[in-house]
C-alpha positions as CSV (number, residue, x, y, z in Angstrom):
1,X,77.8,258.4,187.3
2,X,80.4,255.8,188.1
3,X,78.0,253.0,188.6
4,X,78.1,249.6,187.0
5,X,78.0,249.8,183.2
6,X,78.6,253.6,183.1
7,X,82.0,253.2,181.5
8,X,81.2,250.8,178.8
9,X,79.3,253.4,176.8
10,X,82.2,255.8,176.4
11,X,85.1,253.4,176.1
12,X,84.0,252.1,172.7
13,X,85.8,255.0,171.0
14,X,88.7,255.9,173.4
15,X,90.2,253.0,175.3
16,X,90.6,253.9,179.0
17,X,88.0,256.6,179.0
18,X,85.5,254.5,180.8
19,X,88.0,253.7,183.5
20,X,88.8,257.4,183.8
21,X,85.1,258.3,184.3
22,X,85.0,255.7,187.0
23,X,88.0,257.2,188.8
24,X,90.4,254.4,188.0
25,X,93.3,256.5,186.7
26,X,96.0,253.8,186.5
27,X,93.7,251.5,184.5
28,X,92.8,254.3,182.2
29,X,96.4,255.1,181.5
30,X,97.3,251.5,181.0
31,X,94.6,250.8,178.5
32,X,95.0,254.1,176.7
33,X,98.8,253.7,176.2
34,X,98.9,250.0,175.4
35,X,96.0,250.0,173.0
36,X,97.2,253.2,171.4
37,X,100.7,251.7,170.9
38,X,99.3,248.5,169.5
39,X,97.2,250.5,167.0
40,X,100.1,252.8,166.1
41,X,102.4,249.8,165.5
42,X,99.6,248.2,163.4
43,X,99.7,251.3,161.2
44,X,103.1,250.1,160.0
45,X,102.0,247.6,157.5
46,X,104.8,245.1,158.4
47,X,103.6,244.8,162.0
48,X,99.9,245.0,161.4
49,X,99.3,241.2,161.4
50,X,100.6,241.1,165.0
51,X,99.6,244.3,166.7
52,X,96.1,245.0,165.2
53,X,94.6,241.8,166.7
54,X,96.4,242.4,170.0
55,X,95.2,246.0,170.1
56,X,91.6,244.9,169.3
57,X,91.7,242.2,172.0
58,X,93.0,244.7,174.6
59,X,90.4,247.2,173.6
60,X,87.7,244.6,174.0
61,X,89.0,243.6,177.5
62,X,89.0,247.3,178.4
63,X,85.4,247.7,177.3
64,X,84.3,244.7,179.3
65,X,86.3,245.7,182.4
66,X,84.8,249.2,182.4
67,X,81.3,247.8,181.9
68,X,81.5,245.2,184.7
69,X,83.1,247.5,187.3
70,X,81.2,247.6,190.6
71,X,82.3,250.8,192.3
72,X,83.3,250.2,195.9
73,X,81.1,247.1,196.4
74,X,82.9,244.2,198.2
75,X,82.0,240.6,198.1
C-alpha cells in the first residue's frame, strides 16, 4: 500500500497522514505539527495574513511529497 501515489489521496485532509501511511514517521510529524501550528495561528485574526498562506503552501508541499514518494527505489 505504500507505493508511489498512495499517500496523496489521504493527505488532502490531514497533513502528514500520507507520510505516515508510507512509513515516514519523522516527515509525518513534521508536516502535521508545522501545518497545524500555521493553521492554528491563522485562526487568530491578526496573524491570519501571514500564517494561512504559509500553512497552505506547506500543506501543498506535503501532498506533493507524499504523492511523489518512491518507496525504497534508488536512482
